[in-house]
PAZAPA-4460 file (N, C-alpha, C; in steps of 0.05 Angstrom, whole numbers, plus 32768, in hexadecimal, padded with zeros to 4 digits):
% residues 241
    n_x    n_y    n_z   ca_x   ca_y   ca_z    c_x    c_y    c_z   seq   type   mol
   875B   80DE   921B   8772   80E2   922D   8788   80F1   921E     1      X     A
   878D   80E8   9205   87A2   80F5   91F5   879A   8112   91F0     2      X     A
   8780   8117   91EC   8777   8132   91E7   877B   8143   9200     3      X     A
   8777   8138   9217   877B   8148   9230   8799   814E   9234     4      X     A
   87AB   813B   922E   87C7   8140   922F   87D0   8156   921C     5      X     A
   87C4   8155   9203   87CA   816A   91EF   87C1   8185   91F9     6      X     A
   87A9   8186   9204   879F   819F   920E   87B0   81A9   9225     7      X     A
   87B9   8197   9236   87CA   81A0   924D   87E4   81AC   9243     8      X     A
   87F1   819F   922F   8809   81A9   9223   8804   81C5   9217     9      X     A
   87EE   81C8   9209   87E8   81E1   91FC   87E5   81F7   9211    10      X     A
   87D7   81F1   9227   87D4   8205   923C   87EE   820D   9248    11      X     A
   8801   81FA   924C   881B   8200   9257   882B   8211   9244    12      X     A
   882A   820A   9229   8838   821A   9215   882F   8237   9215    13      X     A
   8814   823A   9215   8808   8255   9214   8810   8264   922E    14      X     A
   8810   8256   9245   8817   8262   925E   8834   826C   925E    15      X     A
   8846   825A   9255   8863   8262   9254   8867   8279   9240    16      X     A
   8858   8278   922A   885A   828F   9217   8851   82A9   9222    17      X     A
   883B   82A7   9232   8831   82C0   923F   8845   82CA   9253    18      X     A
   8852   82B8   9263   8865   82C0   9276   887D   82CD   9268    19      X     A
   8886   82C1   9253   889D   82CB   9244   8897   82E7   9239    20      X     A
   8880   82EB   922D   8878   8305   9223   8875   8319   9239    21      X     A
   886A   8311   9250   8867   8324   9266   8882   832D   9270    22      X     A
   8896   831B   926F   88B1   8321   927A   88C2   8330   9266    23      X     A
   88BA   8330   924D   88CA   833C   9239   88C6   835B   9238    24      X     A
   88D7   8368   9229   88D4   8385   9228   88DE   838F   920D    25      X     A
   88DE   83A9   9209   88E6   83B6   91F0   8900   83C5   91F4    26      X     A
   8910   83C4   91DF   8929   83D4   91DE   8926   83E6   91C5    27      X     A
   8927   8400   91C9   8924   8413   91B3   893E   8422   91AF    28      X     A
   8949   8421   9197   8962   842F   9191   895C   8446   917E    29      X     A
   8965   845D   9185   8962   8475   9175   897A   847A   9164    30      X     A
   8975   847F   914A   898B   8484   9137   8985   849E   9128    31      X     A
   8995   84B3   912C   8991   84CC   911D   899A   84C7   9100    32      X     A
   8989   84D2   90EE   898F   84CF   90D1   8994   84EA   90C5    33      X     A
   8981   84F5   90B6   8985   850E   90A8   8985   8526   90BB    34      X     A
   899A   8537   90BA   899B   8550   90C8   89A2   854E   90E5    35      X     A
   899B   8539   90F3   899F   8538   9110   89BB   8530   9118    36      X     A
   89CC   8528   9105   89E7   8521   910D   89FA   8539   910C    37      X     A
   89F1   854F   9101   8A03   8566   90FE   8A09   8573   9119    38      X     A
   8A21   857E   911D   8A27   858C   9136   8A18   85A6   9138    39      X     A
   8A13   85AF   914F   8A06   85C9   9153   8A16   85DA   9166    40      X     A
   8A14   85F4   9164   8A23   8607   9175   8A12   8611   918B    41      X     A
   89F8   8611   9189   89E6   861B   919E   89E2   8607   91B4    42      X     A
   89E4   860F   91CC   89DF   85FE   91E3   89C2   8601   91EB    43      X     A
   89B1   85ED   91E7   8994   85F1   91EE   898F   85F3   920C    44      X     A
   89A3   85EF   921C   89A0   85F2   9239   89A6   860F   9243    45      X     A
   89B0   8620   9231   89B5   863C   9239   899B   864B   923C    46      X     A
   8996   8658   9253   897B   8663   9258   8976   867D   924A    47      X     A
   8989   868B   923F   8984   86A6   9233   898A   86A7   9216    48      X     A
   898C   8690   9207   8993   8691   91EB   897F   86A0   91DB    49      X     A
   8965   869D   91E1   8950   86AA   91D2   8941   86BE   91E4    50      X     A
   894F   86CC   91F5   8942   86E0   9206   8935   86F6   91F5    51      X     A
   891D   86FF   91FD   890F   8714   91EE   8908   870C   91D2    52      X     A
   8905   86F2   91CD   88FD   86E8   91B2   88E1   86DB   91B4    53      X     A
   88D0   86E5   91A3   88B4   86DB   91A2   88B1   86C7   918B    54      X     A
   88A8   86AF   9192   88A7   8699   917E   888B   868D   917E    55      X     A
   8881   8687   9167   8869   8677   9163   8871   865C   9157    56      X     A
   886B   8647   9165   8870   862C   915C   8856   861F   9152    57      X     A
   8856   8619   9138   883E   860C   912C   8844   85EF   9125    58      X     A
   8836   85DD   9131   883B   85C0   912C   8825   85B5   911B    59      X     A
   882D   85A8   9105   881A   859E   90F1   8817   857F   90F4    60      X     A
   8800   8574   90F5   87FD   8557   90F7   8803   8549   90DD    61      X     A
   880C   8530   90E0   8812   8520   90C8   880D   8503   90D0    62      X     A
   880F   84F1   90BD   8809   84D5   90C2   881B   84C9   90D7    63      X     A
   8810   84BD   90EC   8820   84AE   90FF   882A   84BF   9117    64      X     A
   8825   84D9   9116   8830   84EB   912B   881B   84FF   9134    65      X     A
   8817   8502   914E   8805   8517   9158   8817   852E   9160    66      X     A
   8811   8547   9157   8822   855D   915C   8821   856A   9177    67      X     A
   880C   8563   9187   8808   8571   91A1   8820   856F   91B3    68      X     A
   882A   8557   91B8   8840   8553   91CA   8859   8561   91BF    69      X     A
   885E   855F   91A5   8875   856D   9199   8874   858B   919E    70      X     A
   885D   8597   919A   885A   85B3   919E   885F   85BB   91BA    71      X     A
   8855   85AC   91CD   8859   85B2   91EA   8877   85B0   91F1    72      X     A
   8884   859B   91E6   88A0   8597   91ED   88B2   85AE   91E1    73      X     A
   88AC   85B6   91C8   88BB   85CB   91BC   88B7   85E6   91CB    74      X     A
   889E   85EA   91D3   8899   8603   91E2   88A9   8603   91FC    75      X     A
   88A9   85EC   920A   88B8   85EB   9223   88D6   85EF   921F    76      X     A
   88E1   85E3   920A   88FD   85E5   9204   8905   8602   91FD    77      X     A
   88F6   860F   91EC   88FE   862A   91E4   88F8   863E   91FB    78      X     A
   88E4   8638   920B   88DF   864A   9222   88F6   8649   9236    79      X     A
   8902   8632   9239   8919   862F   924B   8931   863E   9241    80      X     A
   8931   8644   9227   8947   8653   921B   8941   8671   9219    81      X     A
   892B   8679   9226   8925   8696   9229   8911   86A0   9216    82      X     A
   8907   8690   9203   88F4   869A   91EF   88D8   869B   91FB    83      X     A
   88C8   86AE   91F0   88AC   86AF   91F6   889D   869F   91E0    84      X     A
   8892   8688   91E7   8888   8676   91D3   886A   8672   91D5    85      X     A
   885D   8674   91BE   8841   866C   91BC   8840   8654   91A8    86      X     A
   882B   8644   91AB   8829   862C   919A   880E   862B   918C    87      X     A
   880E   861D   9176   87F5   8619   9167   87F7   85FD   915A    88      X     A
   87E3   85EC   9160   87E1   85D3   9152   87CE   85D6   913B    89      X     A
   87D9   85D4   9123   87CA   85D9   910A   87BB   85C0   9102    90      X     A
   87A1   85C3   9102   878F   85AC   90FA   8784   85B1   90DF    91      X     A
   877F   859C   90D0   8773   85A0   90B5   8758   85AF   90B6    92      X     A
   8748   85A9   90CA   872D   85B5   90CB   872D   85D1   90D9    93      X     A
   8742   85D6   90E9   8742   85F0   90F7   875F   85F8   90F9    94      X     A
   8766   860E   90ED   8782   8616   90EB   878E   861E   9105    95      X     A
   877E   8625   9119   8789   862D   9133   877A   861E   9149    96      X     A
   877B   8604   9148   876B   85F4   915B   8776   85F4   9177    97      X     A
   8790   85F8   917A   879C   85F7   9195   87B0   860E   9198    98      X     A
   87A7   8626   9196   87BA   863C   9198   87BB   8647   91B4    99      X     A
   87D3   8650   91BC   87D6   865D   91D6   87D8   867B   91D2   100      X     A
   87CC   868B   91E4   87CC   86A8   91DF   87E7   86B4   91E3   101      X     A
   87EB   86CB   91D6   8805   86DA   91D8   87FF   86F7   91DC   102      X     A
   8812   8705   91E9   880F   8721   91EE   8818   8732   91D7   103      X     A
   8829   8727   91C6   8834   8736   91AF   8838   8723   9198   104      X     A
   8837   872D   917F   883B   871C   9168   8857   870F   9168   105      X     A
   885A   86F7   915D   8874   86EA   915E   8887   86F7   914A   106      X     A
   88A1   86F5   9151   88B5   86FE   913E   88BD   86E8   912B   107      X     A
   88BA   86CF   9134   88C1   86B8   9124   88AB   86A3   9126   108      X     A
   88A5   8697   910F   8891   8681   910D   889F   8668   9105   109      X     A
   889D   8654   9116   88AA   8639   9111   8893   8626   910A   110      X     A
   8895   861A   90F1   8882   8606   90E9   8890   85EB   90EA   111      X     A
   8884   85D8   90F9   888F   85BE   90FC   887B   85A9   90F4   112      X     A
   8883   8598   90E1   8872   8581   90D9   8882   8567   90DF   113      X     A
   8878   8557   90F1   8885   853E   90F8   8874   8528   90EE   114      X     A
   8881   8514   90E0   8871   84FE   90D5   8881   84E4   90D5   115      X     A
   8872   84CE   90D4   887E   84B4   90D1   8882   84AE   90B4   116      X     A
   889B   84A9   90AC   88A1   84A5   9090   88A1   8487   9088   117      X     A
   88A7   8476   909B   88A9   8459   9094   88A6   8449   90AD   118      X     A
   889B   8431   90A9   8899   841D   90BE   889C   8401   90B2   119      X     A
   88AD   83F1   90BE   88B1   83D6   90B2   88B4   83C2   90C9   120      X     A
   88A9   83AA   90C5   88AC   8395   90D8   88B6   837C   90CA   121      X     A
   88C7   836D   90D7   88D1   8354   90CB   88BF   833D   90D3   122      X     A
   88B0   8333   90C0   889C   831E   90C6   88AA   8304   90D1   123      X     A
   88C1   82FE   90C5   88CF   82E5   90CD   88D9   82E8   90EA   124      X     A
   88E4   82FF   90F1   88ED   8303   910D   88D5   8302   9120   125      X     A
   88BE   830D   9117   88A7   830D   9128   889E   82F0   912E   126      X     A
   889F   82DF   9119   8898   82C3   911C   88AB   82B4   912E   127      X     A
   88C5   82B9   912A   88D9   82AD   913C   88D7   82B6   9158   128      X     A
   88CF   82CF   915C   88CB   82DA   9176   88B6   82CB   9186   129      X     A
   88A0   82C4   9178   888A   82B5   9184   8893   8299   918C   130      X     A
   88A0   828B   9179   88A7   826F   917D   88BF   826C   9190   131      X     A
   88CF   8281   9194   88E5   8280   91A7   88DE   828D   91C2   132      X     A
   88C4   8292   91C6   88BB   829F   91DF   88C9   82BA   91E3   133      X     A
   88CD   82C9   91CE   88D8   82E4   91CD   88F7   82E5   91D2   134      X     A
   8904   82CD   91D2   8921   82CD   91D5   892D   82D9   91BB   135      X     A
   8921   82D3   91A4   8929   82E1   918B   8917   82FA   9188   136      X     A
   8923   8311   9187   8913   832A   9187   8904   832F   916D   137      X     A
   88ED   833B   9170   88DE   8346   9159   88E7   8363   9155   138      X     A
   88ED   836B   913D   88F8   8385   9138   88E5   8395   9126   139      X     A
   88E0   83AE   912F   88D1   83C1   911F   88E0   83DA   911C   140      X     A
   88E1   83E5   9104   88F0   83FE   90FF   88DC   8414   90F6   141      X     A
   88E1   842B   9102   88D1   8443   90FB   88E4   8459   90F2   142      X     A
   88DC   8468   90DD   88EA   847F   90D5   88D7   8497   90D6   143      X     A
   88E0   84AC   90E5   88D0   84C4   90E8   88DF   84DC   90DC   144      X     A
   88D1   84F0   90D5   88DD   8508   90CA   88D0   8521   90D4   145      X     A
   88DF   8537   90D5   88D4   8551   90DE   88DD   8566   90C9   146      X     A
   88CA   8574   90BE   88D0   858B   90AC   88CC   85A4   90BC   147      X     A
   88E0   85B5   90BD   88DF   85CD   90CE   88E5   85E5   90BB   148      X     A
   88D5   85FA   90BD   88DB   8613   90AF   88D6   862A   90C3   149      X     A
   88E6   863F   90C1   88E5   8656   90D2   88E1   866F   90C1   150      X     A
   88CC   867E   90C7   88C6   8697   90B8   88C6   86AE   90CB   151      X     A
   88CA   86C7   90BF   88C7   86DE   90D0   88A9   86E6   90D0   152      X     A
   88A4   86FD   90DD   8888   8706   90E0   887A   870C   90C6   153      X     A
   888A   8712   90B1   887F   8718   9097   887C   86FF   9086   154      X     A
   8884   86E8   9090   8882   86CF   9081   8899   86C7   9070   155      X     A
   88B0   86D7   9072   88C7   86D0   9062   88D6   86B8   906F   156      X     A
   88DD   86A4   905F   88EB   868C   9069   8908   8693   9070   157      X     A
   890F   8690   908A   892A   8695   9093   893A   867C   9094   158      X     A
   892F   8666   909A   893E   864C   909D   892A   8635   909A   159      X     A
   8934   861F   9090   8924   8607   908E   8936   85EF   908D   160      X     A
   892C   85D9   9099   893D   85C0   909A   892A   85A8   909E   161      X     A
   8933   8592   9094   8925   8579   9098   8936   8566   90A8   162      X     A
   892A   8557   90BB   8938   8544   90CC   892B   8529   90C9   163      X     A
   893B   8514   90CD   8930   84F9   90CD   893F   84E8   90E2   164      X     A
   8930   84D6   90EE   893C   84C4   9102   892E   84A8   90FF   165      X     A
   893D   8494   9107   8932   8479   9108   8931   846E   9124   166      X     A
   891B   8460   912A   8919   8451   9143   8917   8434   913D   167      X     A
   8928   8424   9149   8928   8407   9145   891F   83FB   915F   168      X     A
   8908   83EE   915F   88FC   83E2   9177   88FE   83C4   9176   169      X     A
   890C   83B9   918A   8910   839C   918C   8900   8392   91A4   170      X     A
   88EE   837F   919E   88DD   8374   91B4   88E5   8358   91B9   171      X     A
   88EC   8352   91D2   88F3   8337   91DA   8901   8335   91F4   172      X     A
   88FF   831F   9202   890B   831B   921C   892A   831B   9219   173      X     A
   8934   830E   9205   8951   830B   9203   895F   8326   91FE   174      X     A
   8955   8336   91EB   8962   834F   91E5   895E   8363   91FC   175      X     A
   8947   8362   9209   8942   8374   921F   8954   836E   9237   176      X     A
   8957   8354   923E   8968   834C   9254   8985   8352   924F   177      X     A
   898F   834D   9237   89AB   8352   9231   89B1   8370   9232   178      X     A
   89A0   8380   9225   89A5   839D   9226   89A0   83A9   9241   179      X     A
   898D   839E   9250   8989   83A7   926B   89A1   83A3   927C   180      X     A
   89AF   838D   9279   89C8   8387   9288   89DE   839A   927F   181      X     A
   89E0   839F   9265   89F5   83B1   925B   89EF   83CE   9265   182      X     A
   89D6   83D6   9265   89CE   83F0   926F   89D6   83F3   928D   183      X     A
   89D1   83DE   929C   89D7   83DE   92B9   89F4   83DF   92BF   184      X     A
   8A05   83D1   92AF   8A21   83CF   92B5   8A34   83E0   92A6   185      X     A
   8A2D   83E7   928D   8A40   83F4   927B   8A37   840F   9272   186      X     A
   8A1F   8410   9265   8A17   8429   9257   8A11   843F   926B   187      X     A
   8A19   8458   9265   8A11   846F   9275   89F3   8473   9271   188      X     A
   89E7   8482   9284   89CA   8485   9284   89C0   8492   926B   189      X     A
   89CF   84A5   9260   89C7   84B4   9248   89C6   84A2   922F   190      X     A
   89D3   848A   922F   89D4   8479   9218   89C5   845F   921C   191      X     A
   89B6   845C   9231   89A8   8443   9236   8991   843F   9221   192      X     A
   898D   8426   921A   8979   8420   9205   8960   8413   9210   193      X     A
   8960   840A   9229   8948   8400   9235   8939   8418   9241   194      X     A
   891E   8415   9242   890F   842C   924C   890A   8441   9237   195      X     A
   8908   845A   9240   8901   8470   922D   891A   8482   9228   196      X     A
   8932   8477   922B   8949   8487   9226   894B   8493   920A   197      X     A
   8940   8484   91F6   8942   848E   91DA   8932   84A8   91D7   198      X     A
   891D   84AC   91E7   890E   84C5   91E5   891F   84DD   91ED   199      X     A
   892F   84DA   9202   8940   84F0   920B   8955   84F6   91F6   200      X     A
   8960   84E1   91E9   8974   84E6   91D4   8968   84F5   91BC   201      X     A
   8951   84EC   91B4   8944   84F9   919C   893D   8516   91A3   202      X     A
   8931   851A   91BB   892A   8535   91C4   8941   8548   91C5   203      X     A
   8958   853E   91CF   8970   854E   91D0   8979   8557   91B5   204      X     A
   8979   8544   91A2   8982   854A   9187   896F   855D   9179   205      X     A
   8955   8557   9179   8942   8568   916A   8941   8584   9176   206      X     A
   893F   8586   9190   893D   85A1   919D   8957   85B1   9199   207      X     A
   896D   85A3   919A   8986   85B1   9195   8989   85BC   9179   208      X     A
   8981   85AC   9165   8982   85B5   9149   896D   85CA   9144   209      X     A
   8955   85C8   9150   8942   85DD   914C   894B   85F8   9158   210      X     A
   8958   85F7   916F   8963   860F   917B   8978   861B   9169   211      X     A
   8989   860A   915D   899E   8614   914A   8991   8621   9131   212      X     A
   897C   8614   9128   896E   861F   9110   8962   863A   9117   213      X     A
   8956   863D   912E   894A   8657   9136   8960   866C   9138   214      X     A
   8976   8664   9144   898C   8677   9147   8996   8680   912C   215      X     A
   8999   866D   9119   89A1   8675   90FE   898C   8687   90F1   216      X     A
   8973   8683   90F5   895E   8694   90EA   8960   86B0   90F5   217      X     A
   8965   86B2   910F   8968   86CD   911C   8980   86DC   9110   218      X     A
   8996   86CD   910C   89AE   86DA   9100   89A8   86E4   90E4   219      X     A
   899A   86D3   90D4   8994   86DB   90B9   8981   86F3   90B8   220      X     A
   896E   86F3   90CB   895B   870A   90CC   896A   8724   90D2   221      X     A
   897E   8722   90E4   898D   873A   90EB   899E   8744   90D3   222      X     A
   89AA   8731   90C5   89BA   8738   90AD   89A8   8746   9098   223      X     A
   8990   873B   9094   897E   8746   9080   8975   8762   9088   224      X     A
   8975   8768   90A2   896D   8782   90AC   8985   8793   90B4   225      X     A
   899C   878D   90A8   89B4   879D   90AD   89BC   879F   90CA   226      X     A
   89B7   8788   90D9   89BE   8785   90F5   89B0   879A   9107   227      X     A
   8999   87A3   90FE   8988   87B4   910E   897E   87A4   9126   228      X     A
   897C   87B1   913E   8972   87A2   9155   8955   879A   9151   229      X     A
   894D   8783   915B   8932   8779   9158   891F   878B   916A   230      X     A
   8908   8793   915F   88F6   87A2   916F   88EA   8792   9186   231      X     A
   88E8   879E   919D   88DD   8791   91B4   88C1   879C   91BA   232      X     A
   88AD   878B   91B7   8891   8794   91BA   888B   8794   91D8   233      X     A
   887C   87A8   91E1   8874   87AA   91FC   885C   8798   9201   234      X     A
   885D   878A   9217   8847   8778   921E   882F   8788   9228   235      X     A
   8818   877F   9222   8800   878D   922B   87FD   878B   9249   236      X     A
   87FB   87A2   9256   87F9   87A2   9273   87DD   87A0   927E   237      X     A
   87CA   87A6   926C   87AE   87A5   9274   87A3   87C0   927F   238      X     A
   87B5   87D4   9281   87AD   87EE   928C   87A8   8800   9274   239      X     A
   8796   8813   9277   8791   8826   9262   87A6   883C   9262   240      X     A
   87AF   8846   924B   87C3   885C   924A   87B8   8875   9255   241      X     A
***
């Protein structure tokens, strides 16, 4: 009889734990670190910033990060600013595993390596999270970095910069409910921490700084060439001369 009561209590505890976990959520806070806090002068929303500029974006894989999504997002961002963008995902086994065709050689080559630098979890908080039915949050921190270099068609380095950011992920019903209420009543949509708002913040910062870096590279290239106008290559029409 006592064993049956014990089993019944255990089932109820496990059931309440499952309900609490199912009702809980994650709150992810984005914190810019190296390079991403600096002000920029280029507006990444301007549609003609890089008009008539041909760019090759090469994304390099590293531990903890797949470059495919990053390459697509950067292509979309620079294309909206007027650039003609091709992409290449550089694989260790095949240097051009995912290249997109181009009508003319690029004027600028952007190499981007994004990687996870650090990950840490607080074991004590994780234990308290379980025993408090997620009312005490479990916290995991991630630090990511991006190394960016921009070269001209001859391979000369025009600009390079490293960026770092931290993501702090809190898992638990208490922290999710509290921040959800604050998001609903106080925080503007651009600063909300529940859901995927942190992705938009990081994307805005990274794409803005990369646009500024490309603009700086273009200015340096013009200075090196005594402000000569950039040559405009004709696109192949497919017709015989």
